[in-house]
VEXSEDREN-789178 format. One line per field, with one value per residue (C-alpha): x, y, z; residue in three letters; residue number from 0. Coordinates in steps of 0.1 Angstrom, whole numbers, plus 2048, in hexadecimal, padded with zeros to 3 digits. Layout:
px = (X:...)
py = (Y:...)
pz = (Z:...)
r = (ala:...)
k = (NUM:...)
END
This chain:
px = (800:80E:806:820:81A:834:83C:840:855:86C:870:878:892:8A4:8A2:8AF:8CA:8E7:8D7:8D2:8F7:902:8FC:8FD:8E7:8E8:8CA:8C9:8A7:89C:88A:87D:86A:854:82F:813:7FC:7EC:7CA:7D2:7E0:7C2:7AB:7BE:7BF:79A:7A1:799:7B3:79F:77E:776:767:77B:77B:79C:7AB:7D1:7D9:7F2:809:823:829:80F:811:801:81F:817:834:826:80A:7F0:7EC:803:819:814:7F0:7DA:7B8:7A5:79E:7AA:791:793:782:799:791:775:77C:780:77E:76D:764:763:782:784:772:773:755:76C:785:769:75F:783:797:77B:77C:77E:79B:7A5:7B7:7B5:7D5:7C8:7E2:7E4:7F6:7EC:7FF:7FA:7DB:7D4:7CD:7D7:7CA:7D6:7C8:7C9:7C5:7BA:7C2:7AE:7B7:7A2:7A6:7A9:784:77C:772:77E:794:79F:795:792:7AA:7C0:7E1:7F6:7E7:803:819:801:816:836:837:843:837:82F:816:805:806:7F2:7FD:7F6:809:808:816:811:829:82A:84D:844:867:869:843:842:82C:83A:824:832:825:835:833:834:856:863:863:85E:84D:84F:83D:84B:837:849:83A:823:804:7F7:7E4:802:81F:835:858:854:86D:86F:889:88E:88B:888:875:866:846:836:84A:846:853:85E:86D:88D:8A3:8BC:8A8:888:88B:878:876:86F:868:87C:874:897:8AB:8AC:88F:89B:88D:89E:8A5:8A8:8AF:8A7:8B7:89C:8AF:8B3:88E:882:897:88C:8AF:8B9:8B8:8CA:8BA:8D1:8C5:8D3:8C7:8BD:8B8:8DD:8E3:8C2:8B2:88D:880:863:84E:86A:864:879:877:860:868:84D:851:874:894:8A0:8C0:8D0:8D8:8CD:8AF:8A6:897:884:870:868:86E:859:872:885:86F:882:883:89E:8AE:8C4:8D2:8D9:8EB:8ED:908:8F8:918:92E:915:931:935:911:911:8F9:8FB:8E8:8D6:8D4:8BA:8A2:892:86D:852:847:833:817:810:7F7:7D8:7C2:7A6:797:772:757:731:721:720:743:761:781:799:7BE:7D0:7F1:806:827:82E:836:818:81E:82D:84D:847:864:864:87F:875:892:8A8:8A1:892:874:865:843:839:81E:814:7F8:7FB:7E6:7DF:7D1:7B6:7B9:7AF:7C2:7D2:7EB:80E:81E:840:850:876:88D:8B0:8C3:8E3:8EE:8D7:8B3:8A2:87E:86F:84D:837:815:7FB:7DA:7BF:7A2:791:770:772:77B:798:7AD:7C7:7D6:7E1:7F5:806:816:823:81B:831:826:831:80D:806:7E9:7DF:7C6:7BA:79E:786:76F:75F:744:72B:73D:740:763:767:781:78C:7A8:7B8:7D7:7EB:7FA:81F:81F:805:80E:826:81A:7F6:7DF:7CC:7B0:78F:78A:77D:769:76F:754:741:73D:71C:725:73E:756:74E:763:784:79A:7B2:7AA:7C8:7EE:7EF:7DD:7EB:7EB:7FC:801:7F4:812:7FD:7FB:811:7F6:7D8:7D9:7CA:7C1:7B4:7AB:78E:76C:74D:72B:716:71D:72A:748:763:74F:767:767:781:77E:794:792:7A6:7A7:7BA:7C3:7BD:799:79F:797:7B7:7A8:79D:7AF:7A6:7B1:7AE:7B6:7B0:79A:7B5:7D7:7ED:7DA:7ED:7DC:7EB:7D0:7B2:79B:791:79A:786:78C:780:77F:77F:77C:781:780:79D:791:79B:7A4:781:770:75F:74B:75B:746:75C:75A:772:77E:794:79D:7B5:7C5:7D4:7F4:7E9:7CF:7CD:7AB:79E:78D:77A:77D:767:758:74E:742:734:739:730:745:747:768:76E:753:75C:74E:755:74B:758:75C:76B:785:786:7A7:79E:7AF:7B6:7DB:7E3:808:807:7F1:7FB:7E1:7DF:7C8:7BB:7AA:799:7B1:7D1:7E1:7F8:801:7EA:7F4:813:817:828:823:80D:80F:80C:805:7EA:7FB:7EA:7E0:7E6:7DB:7DA:7D8:7C3:7D8:7E6:807:808:808:806:80C:808:805:7F2:807:804:7ED:7E0:7C8:7C2:7E6:7F8:81D:82E:843:85F:872:86A:86E:853:853:84B:829:822:840:849:83D:83B:83B:838:83B:835:84E:841:854:84C:85F:859:869:874:893:8A9:8A0:8B1:8A0:8B3:8B0:8CF:8D5:8E4:907:903:900:8E7:8CB:8B6:8B1:88C:88D:8A8:89B:88A:869:854:837:82B:838:833:848:841:85D:856:874:889:8AC:8B8:8B7:892:89B:889:89F:8A1:88D:89E:8A4:8AA:8B1:8A2:8B4:8A6:8BE:8AC:8C4:8D4:8BB:8C7:8B4:8B5:89A:896:87C:877:86F:860:860)
py = (800:821:83C:856:87B:895:89C:877:871:88D:880:85D:86A:87C:85F:846:858:849:826:829:831:80D:7F7:7D8:7D9:7BF:7C0:7A9:79E:7B7:79C:779:75F:73F:747:732:720:739:72D:738:75A:762:757:76D:78B:787:797:7BA:7D3:7F3:7FD:81B:817:826:825:82C:829:825:83D:835:852:846:85A:856:835:841:83C:83B:825:816:81E:805:7E2:7CD:7BA:799:79D:77E:78A:76A:751:72E:715:6FC:704:705:6EC:6F6:701:6E4:6FB:71D:72F:751:761:77D:79E:7C3:7BC:7A4:7C1:7D5:7BA:7B2:7D2:7EC:7FA:7F5:7FB:7FB:7EB:7C7:7B8:794:779:755:734:710:6F5:6D0:6D5:6FA:71A:73B:75C:77D:79F:7C2:7BF:79C:777:757:732:716:6F1:6E9:6E1:705:700:71E:712:734:758:770:780:79E:796:7A4:789:774:789:78B:78D:794:7B8:7D6:7E2:7BF:7B9:7DB:7E7:7D8:7EB:7D0:7C7:7A3:784:75F:745:71F:710:6EE:6DF:6E6:6E5:708:726:74A:767:78A:7AD:7CF:7EB:808:819:807:7E2:7C1:7A5:780:761:73F:721:708:6EB:6E7:6EE:710:712:70A:71E:736:744:769:785:7AA:7BC:7E2:7EC:812:821:800:7FB:7E1:7C3:7A3:782:762:740:731:714:728:746:759:776:794:7B8:7D8:7FB:812:836:842:85E:854:83D:819:7F7:7DE:7B9:7A6:783:776:758:73E:722:737:741:71D:714:732:741:766:76E:785:799:7A5:7C2:7CE:7EB:7E5:80A:812:7FD:805:825:82E:80A:7FD:7DD:7C3:7A0:784:760:749:724:709:6E3:6DF:6DC:6FD:70F:705:729:74C:75D:770:793:7A0:7BE:7CE:7F0:7FD:815:803:7E4:7CA:7B4:7BC:7A1:7A0:782:780:765:76E:763:766:75B:775:78E:7A1:781:786:788:79E:7A1:7B3:7C2:7AC:7B4:7A0:7B3:7AE:7BB:7DF:7E5:800:80A:825:814:830:827:804:80A:7FA:7F9:81A:829:81B:831:827:80F:811:7FC:7FA:7F5:7FE:7DD:7B9:7A7:790:774:76D:747:730:70A:6F0:6DD:6C5:6D1:6F5:70D:721:742:751:775:78E:7B3:7C9:7DB:7EE:7D3:7ED:807:80C:7E8:7D9:7B7:7A0:79E:77E:76D:74B:74D:72F:729:709:715:731:74C:757:75B:762:741:74E:76D:77A:794:784:79D:78D:7A7:7A8:7CA:7BB:7C8:7AD:7B8:7B3:790:775:758:736:716:6F3:6D4:6CB:6EC:6F8:71C:72B:750:760:785:79E:7A4:7C2:7D8:7F3:7D7:7BD:7C1:7B9:793:778:764:74D:73D:729:712:6F0:6EC:6E2:6FA:713:72C:74E:743:73E:722:71D:72F:743:733:747:745:75F:77A:79A:7AB:7CE:7EB:7FC:81F:83C:82A:826:80D:7E9:7D8:7D5:7B0:78E:76B:74A:72B:706:6EC:6D9:6BA:6B2:6CB:6D4:6E6:70C:720:745:761:785:79E:7A5:7B9:7AA:7CA:7ED:803:811:7FC:7DB:7C4:79F:784:762:743:72B:70B:6FF:6E9:6F5:6D3:6C8:6A8:687:673:652:65D:652:666:65C:672:663:66C:652:649:652:661:67B:695:6B6:6C7:6E1:6EF:6D3:6BE:69F:687:681:667:66E:651:656:639:637:620:61B:628:61B:61E:615:637:644:661:67F:694:6B1:6A9:6C4:6C0:6DE:6EA:70C:71E:732:74D:763:74C:73E:71E:703:6EA:6C6:6B8:6C7:6CE:6AA:69F:67A:664:644:627:615:604:619:628:647:64C:666:674:696:6A9:6C4:6DE:6ED:70F:71F:740:744:71F:725:720:709:6FF:6E5:6DE:6C5:6C9:6AC:6B4:6D1:6BF:6CC:6B9:6BC:6A7:6B5:6C2:6E6:6F9:701:6EC:6D0:6C4:6A2:699:683:665:651:667:660:679:66C:681:682:6A1:6AA:68E:697:683:675:653:632:612:5F3:5D9:5BD:5CE:5EA:5F1:5FA:61A:61D:63F:64B:658:650:669:66D:680:694:67F:683:690:6A6:6B0:68F:67B:65D:651:65E:650:652:64D:649:63F:626:623:601:5E4:5F1:5E9:602:60D:625:630:64A:65E:678:69A:68C:675:656:63B:637:61D:60B:60A:5F9:5E3:5D0:5D0:5E4:5F4:60D:625:61C:628:620:629:633:631:646:629:61E:5FC:5EF:5F9:615:637:653:676:693:6A7:6A9:689:681:665:65A:646:633:623:61A:63A:64F:65D:677:683:696:6A4:69C:6A8:692:6A7:6A2)
pz = (800:7F5:80F:809:810:807:82B:834:816:81F:842:835:81D:838:850:838:823:836:835:80F:808:80E:7F0:805:824:83F:857:876:883:89E:8B1:8AD:8C0:8BD:8BF:8CF:8B7:89F:8AA:8CE:8C3:8AE:8CB:8E4:8CD:8C6:8A4:8B1:8A7:8A0:8AD:898:875:858:832:821:7FE:7FD:7E0:7C5:7C8:7B0:78F:773:761:740:729:704:6F9:6D9:6C0:6B6:6C2:6D8:6C0:6D3:6DB:6DB:6CE:6D1:6ED:6EA:6DB:6F8:719:737:752:76B:78E:7A6:7C4:7C4:7E5:7F4:803:81B:813:81D:834:847:84A:859:872:87C:87B:87C:859:833:81C:7F7:7E7:7F6:7E7:7E9:7E9:7F5:7F3:7F5:809:80F:824:827:814:823:815:820:815:823:841:84B:845:844:842:831:82A:805:803:80C:830:845:862:871:86B:85D:876:876:864:880:896:889:89F:8BD:8DD:8C9:8D3:8BE:89C:88E:8A9:8AC:887:86B:84C:832:812:81D:80C:813:806:80A:80B:7FD:7FF:825:82B:83B:838:836:83E:839:83F:841:85A:842:83F:85E:85F:84E:862:85B:86A:85F:86A:881:86D:84F:866:85C:87D:892:8A1:88D:890:88F:884:881:86C:86B:846:845:828:81D:809:7F2:7FD:7EA:7F8:7E5:7EE:7DF:7EB:800:80C:80C:7F3:7EA:7DE:7F0:7E3:7FA:7FD:803:7F3:7D7:7D4:7D1:7C5:7DC:7DA:7FA:808:82B:83B:838:849:868:868:864:883:897:899:895:870:858:83B:81F:808:7E7:7D3:7AF:7A8:7AC:78C:77B:786:783:786:79A:79E:79C:7AB:7B7:7AA:7BE:7BA:7B8:7B8:7C5:7B2:7A3:7AA:7CB:7D4:7C8:7B9:79A:79B:77D:772:751:740:724:714:707:70A:71E:73C:755:76A:789:79B:7C1:7D5:7FA:813:835:847:835:826:814:7FE:7F1:7CB:7B9:793:778:768:749:72F:719:6FD:6FA:6E2:6E8:708:70A:72E:724:731:740:758:757:751:765:75F:76A:784:78C:784:773:785:788:76D:780:761:771:784:77D:78C:7AA:7A7:793:793:78D:787:781:761:762:744:74B:764:75A:766:75D:763:759:75A:74C:72B:712:6F8:6E0:6E0:706:70D:729:724:736:727:732:72E:732:737:737:744:73A:74B:734:741:73D:71B:711:705:6FD:704:6FB:705:70E:703:6EF:6D9:6ED:6FE:720:734:744:75E:780:776:787:775:77E:76E:77A:77A:756:749:745:74D:760:75E:775:773:778:75B:756:73C:73A:73A:74E:774:782:780:786:768:75D:73F:737:720:71F:71C:6F7:6EB:6CF:6DE:6E9:6EC:70A:6F9:713:710:730:750:769:78E:796:783:794:799:7A3:79D:7B5:7BE:7CD:7CA:7AB:7BC:7B2:7C0:7BF:7B9:7B8:7BB:7A9:7B7:7AE:7C6:7D4:7DA:7B4:7A4:78A:798:799:7B6:7B0:7C5:7BD:7C3:7B4:7BD:7C6:7CA:7BD:7D8:7EB:7FC:7F7:7E5:7EA:7E2:7D3:7D4:7B6:7AD:789:770:74D:73D:73C:729:73A:73F:732:70F:6F0:6D1:6AE:690:66E:649:639:61F:62E:622:60E:5FA:5F2:5D3:5CF:5E2:5EB:609:61D:632:657:670:695:6AE:6D3:6EC:711:719:73D:75F:781:78D:76C:76A:74D:73B:733:71C:703:6E6:6CF:6B0:69A:67F:683:665:66B:653:663:682:676:686:672:688:67E:699:6B9:6D1:6D3:6F4:6FB:718:717:72F:730:70E:6FC:6DA:6C8:6A3:689:668:659:63B:63E:622:616:608:5EA:5FD:605:604:60B:630:646:669:672:697:6A6:6C9:6DB:6FC:701:6F5:6D6:6BF:69A:684:662:651:648:62C:608:5F1:5EC:610:61E:638:652:660:672:690:6B4:6D0:6F4:70A:72A:739:72B:712:6ED:6CC:6B4:6C3:6AF:6B7:6BF:6A4:6AE:6CD:6C6:6EB:6F2:6E8:6E3:6E5:6C8:6DF:6FF:71B:740:753:773:791:7A1:7BB:7BF:7DA:7EA:80A:80E:7EA:7C6:7A3:787:763:742:71E:708:6E3:6E0:6F6:707:725:740:75F:776:795:7B1:7BD:7D8:7D1:7D7:7BA:7D0:7C4:7DD:7CB:7AA:7A1:77F:76E:751:72F:72B:710:70F:72A:74D:770:78F:7B3:7CB:7F0:7FB:806:7FE:7F1:815:819:831:82F:821:82E:820:805:7DF:7CC:7A7:792:773:756:73F:721:704:6F9:70D:72E:742:767:779:79C:7B7:7DB:7F9:815:83A)
r = (met:lys:arg:ile:thr:thr:leu:leu:leu:ala:ile:leu:met:leu:ala:ser:met:ser:trp:ala:lys:glu:asp:leu:arg:val:ile:lys:ser:lys:lys:ser:asp:leu:ser:pro:arg:leu:thr:asp:met:val:arg:glu:ala:asn:ser:ala:lys:ala:gly:lys:phe:phe:glu:arg:glu:ile:lys:asn:asn:leu:pro:ser:glu:arg:phe:arg:asp:ile:arg:gly:glu:asp:pro:val:arg:gln:arg:asp:met:gly:pro:ile:gln:ala:gly:pro:thr:ser:gln:asn:phe:glu:gly:ser:ser:asn:phe:asp:asn:gln:ala:val:val:gly:gly:arg:ile:ala:pro:pro:asp:pro:asn:met:asp:val:gly:ser:asn:his:val:ile:gln:ser:ile:asn:leu:ile:ser:gln:ile:trp:asp:lys:ser:gly:asn:ser:leu:leu:gly:pro:phe:ala:thr:asn:asp:phe:trp:asn:gly:phe:gly:gly:asp:cys:glu:phe:glu:asn:asp:gly:asp:pro:thr:val:asn:tyr:asp:glu:val:asn:asp:arg:trp:ile:val:ala:gln:phe:val:phe:ser:gln:ser:gln:cys:tyr:ala:val:ser:gln:thr:gly:asp:ala:leu:gly:ala:tyr:tyr:arg:tyr:glu:phe:asn:thr:pro:gly:asn:asp:tyr:pro:lys:thr:ser:val:met:asn:asp:ala:tyr:tyr:gly:thr:ile:arg:thr:phe:thr:asn:pro:phe:ser:met:asp:ala:tyr:ala:val:asp:ala:ala:ala:met:arg:ala:gly:asn:pro:ala:thr:leu:ile:val:arg:ser:met:ser:thr:ser:leu:pro:asn:ile:asp:gly:phe:leu:ser:ser:asp:leu:glu:gly:gly:gly:gly:pro:ser:ala:gly:ala:thr:phe:met:gly:phe:gln:ser:ser:pro:pro:arg:leu:ala:ile:phe:glu:met:thr:pro:asp:phe:gly:thr:pro:ser:asn:thr:thr:phe:thr:gly:pro:thr:phe:leu:thr:val:pro:pro:ile:asp:arg:ser:val:gly:gly:ile:ala:gln:pro:ala:pro:gly:gly:asn:leu:asp:gly:leu:thr:gly:phe:met:met:tyr:arg:leu:ala:met:arg:asp:met:gly:ser:tyr:asn:ala:met:val:ala:cys:his:thr:val:asp:ala:gly:gly:asn:gln:ala:gly:val:arg:trp:tyr:glu:leu:arg:asn:ser:gly:gly:gly:trp:ser:val:phe:gln:gln:gly:thr:tyr:ala:pro:asn:asp:gly:val:asp:arg:trp:met:gly:ser:ile:ala:met:asn:gln:asn:gly:asp:ile:gly:leu:gly:tyr:ser:ala:val:ser:ser:ser:leu:phe:pro:ser:ile:arg:tyr:thr:gly:arg:leu:ala:asn:asp:pro:leu:gly:gln:met:thr:arg:ala:glu:gly:ile:ile:val:ser:gly:ser:gly:ser:gln:leu:asn:ala:ser:arg:trp:gly:asp:tyr:ser:ser:ile:gln:val:asp:pro:ser:asn:gly:glu:thr:phe:trp:tyr:thr:thr:glu:tyr:val:gln:thr:thr:gly:ser:phe:asn:trp:trp:thr:arg:ile:gly:ala:phe:asp:ile:asp:ser:ala:pro:ala:asn:leu:val:val:thr:ile:thr:pro:thr:asn:pro:pro:val:thr:ile:thr:ser:pro:gly:ser:phe:asp:tyr:thr:leu:arg:val:glu:asn:ile:gly:ser:ala:asn:gly:ala:thr:val:asn:ala:gln:val:trp:thr:phe:ala:arg:arg:ser:thr:gly:gly:ala:thr:asp:pro:leu:phe:gly:pro:ile:asn:val:ser:leu:ala:pro:gly:asp:val:tyr:glu:thr:ser:asn:thr:gln:asn:val:pro:gly:ile:asp:pro:ala:ser:phe:asp:tyr:ile:gly:ala:val:gly:gly:leu:pro:gly:asn:ile:met:ser:ser:gly:asp:phe:pro:phe:thr:val:leu:gly:pro:val:thr:leu:lys:gly:ala:ser:gly:glu:leu:gly:pro:trp:ala:ala:val:ala:gly:asp:ala:gly:glu:leu:leu:pro:asp:ala:ile:ser:leu:asn:gln:asn:tyr:pro:asn:pro:phe:asn:pro:thr:thr:lys:ile:ser:tyr:asp:leu:lys:ala:ser:thr:his:val:lys:leu:ser:val:tyr:asn:thr:leu:gly:gln:lys:val:lys:thr:leu:val:asn:gly:asn:gln:val:gly:ser:gln:glu:val:thr:trp:asn:ala:thr:asn:glu:ala:gly:gln:lys:val:ala:ala:gly:ile:tyr:met:tyr:arg:leu:glu:ala:gly:asp:phe:val:lys:thr:met:lys:met:thr:leu:thr:lys)
k = (0:1:2:3:4:5:6:7:8:9:10:11:12:13:14:15:16:17:18:19:20:21:22:23:24:25:26:27:28:29:30:31:32:33:34:35:36:37:38:39:40:41:42:43:44:45:46:47:48:49:50:51:52:53:54:55:56:57:58:59:60:61:62:63:64:65:66:67:68:69:70:71:72:73:74:75:76:77:78:79:80:81:82:83:84:85:86:87:88:89:90:91:92:93:94:95:96:97:98:99:100:101:102:103:104:105:106:107:108:109:110:111:112:113:114:115:116:117:118:119:120:121:122:123:124:125:126:127:128:129:130:131:132:133:134:135:136:137:138:139:140:141:142:143:144:145:146:147:148:149:150:151:152:153:154:155:156:157:158:159:160:161:162:163:164:165:166:167:168:169:170:171:172:173:174:175:176:177:178:179:180:181:182:183:184:185:186:187:188:189:190:191:192:193:194:195:196:197:198:199:200:201:202:203:204:205:206:207:208:209:210:211:212:213:214:215:216:217:218:219:220:221:222:223:224:225:226:227:228:229:230:231:232:233:234:235:236:237:238:239:240:241:242:243:244:245:246:247:248:249:250:251:252:253:254:255:256:257:258:259:260:261:262:263:264:265:266:267:268:269:270:271:272:273:274:275:276:277:278:279:280:281:282:283:284:285:286:287:288:289:290:291:292:293:294:295:296:297:298:299:300:301:302:303:304:305:306:307:308:309:310:311:312:313:314:315:316:317:318:319:320:321:322:323:324:325:326:327:328:329:330:331:332:333:334:335:336:337:338:339:340:341:342:343:344:345:346:347:348:349:350:351:352:353:354:355:356:357:358:359:360:361:362:363:364:365:366:367:368:369:370:371:372:373:374:375:376:377:378:379:380:381:382:383:384:385:386:387:388:389:390:391:392:393:394:395:396:397:398:399:400:401:402:403:404:405:406:407:408:409:410:411:412:413:414:415:416:417:418:419:420:421:422:423:424:425:426:427:428:429:430:431:432:433:434:435:436:437:438:439:440:441:442:443:444:445:446:447:448:449:450:451:452:453:454:455:456:457:458:459:460:461:462:463:464:465:466:467:468:469:470:471:472:473:474:475:476:477:478:479:480:481:482:483:484:485:486:487:488:489:490:491:492:493:494:495:496:497:498:499:500:501:502:503:504:505:506:507:508:509:510:511:512:513:514:515:516:517:518:519:520:521:522:523:524:525:526:527:528:529:530:531:532:533:534:535:536:537:538:539:540:541:542:543:544:545:546:547:548:549:550:551:552:553:554:555:556:557:558:559:560:561:562:563:564:565:566:567:568:569:570:571:572:573:574:575:576:577:578:579:580:581:582:583:584:585:586:587:588:589:590:591:592:593:594:595:596:597:598:599:600:601:602:603:604:605:606:607:608:609:610:611:612:613:614:615:616:617:618:619:620:621:622:623:624:625:626:627:628:629:630:631:632:633:634:635:636:637:638:639:640:641:642:643:644:645:646:647:648:649:650:651:652:653:654:655:656:657:658:659:660:661:662:663:664:665:666:667:668:669:670:671:672:673:674:675:676:677:678:679:680:681:682:683:684:685:686:687:688:689:690:691:692:693:694:695:696:697:698:699:700:701:702:703:704:705:706:707:708:709:710:711:712:713:714:715:716:717:718:719:720:721:722:723:724:725:726:727:728:729:730:731:732:733:734:735:736:737:738:739:740:741)
END
């Protein structure tokens, strides 16, 4: 929350000038302790921190963000929604609201800054100025309660001030919760759970951080990181690292701060990388933001040394050029009588999510832009680093041409490489609502291929306050590594200071995992030498499931032309209800028009899974077939039937998949695919390279799955930590990481 007046800013500048001169700042924890159980602290506090009613908007006093950097439309704008519907919400329940603020702290405030994280058993949401805890079925377990109840009995500013800008993070490798909140311009407060029990005891810390505002916390392997906007002389955007190992043990901790503004002046809204799923770099974090003139991403790297802080390394900036960025979005229009809302186009939106994908690390990030014609859209990026530094792998601006503003987004990647994107949506005829989209890992680059899902549709406009929020939050469920959880705000009834929040969980892929869909030309191969047509047959089979369940599915197949981006449906949507072993079959004809026949990229999508089903290029071109797509998350065709056994599918390549679940305790499954009979050796190693256990040693073929119960060759349980599993199959050798939790 930005609450600077001219007088206060001047005082802060004078008070912190000497502090800001040091490029490296080392701050020892002012105090620390171990709290009682959170349930007892909230009960004792009785959640009553202020008795007088107030309504207050925290104004955005930063310089104007209306920069006209480009003319016309965003060069990477996606004007159409994907043709395949994103998966429905599996959980969808009310979060805390401004009326809870009124009941708990005695007043209502804007903006809410909703954020949350999801753990093995709990969901914690924190907003300005309260927090609440649910189980993963949406049952409230505690709260809403004032966020500074985390520091009840701690004493000092952390206990008695409740200034907001909260963040909640779940450290899934160590099974800990990290709740952070600032005391404006004075202190940063942390509460780190003693165990994975969100309702239990917390190690609590206070650090003196003069001038701080807008702190954002993240989790990496060696430390908890973050960024702070510091109102010093001059203004500074700071990167920080705090000793996570010390905080998890309840020991006095050190916070190390470096200024990014000394190397790159006039920047704001940077974020630190937030690792999900284990693995990743053993030490250090990446800090990233964007600049619109010139259009580029700016990157810093920090590796702290808490024992000898002077050995801390901090490098950058390095720059990655991106397509032009237009930050000139004016007000975000609502239905009357609501006024315009703040677009907040100057900041990278929380979080900068990182994931170890085996052969590379990936980061995804997003921010709000003018996509064209003063329509807000979400610019998003996927960056990759295979060891030689970060590069932009793909990017796009999600802004379907429907007159709806989409902004205040949050983005994440799951263990399959699928991307989920949540955001607010509004127009002059659409009340502020919560929506989401996404893409699978092998979808066409730069495209959110899923038609929007709706978490909740608003039914009112916000009055008398332009601030909508500073951030929202999307996270990946550590229990399965796939499901996205998202929270942000919306309005139920037109009025002042009456926002609500919602929490929704969804999967990108809506395809049943036990469907096999085969698409074949009637007389393969067919060569088209001039405009004409070819016949196709679609065959859908339920190959069965563990519980023998009937599949109710919506199957789509389509062809997309590269010129003009037109989509030609082959089949679909076709609604089928198939018991195990049932087959559905139908035929159709695909026309090849004579208009611009030089370039056709035909892409087939089956139940939300794309895969190339035809060749592309100049005439003549050949229709490929037969082609089979297997409808399981993350698996793409082509697949071919095994001769003599029509019920079995044989993959066309060797692959090793990420173990599931990951992190895990006590067991995990490792799957891999073999295109031919091969001698296979699958082994588990520790981080020292010592073999822990051999899981497979023999000939195999087809798709395989092995369970590891976290034991060594002697059958003894192994310690929690990071392990490697290695597949050797002929000339194919691949190693991947997995994490065993306590």
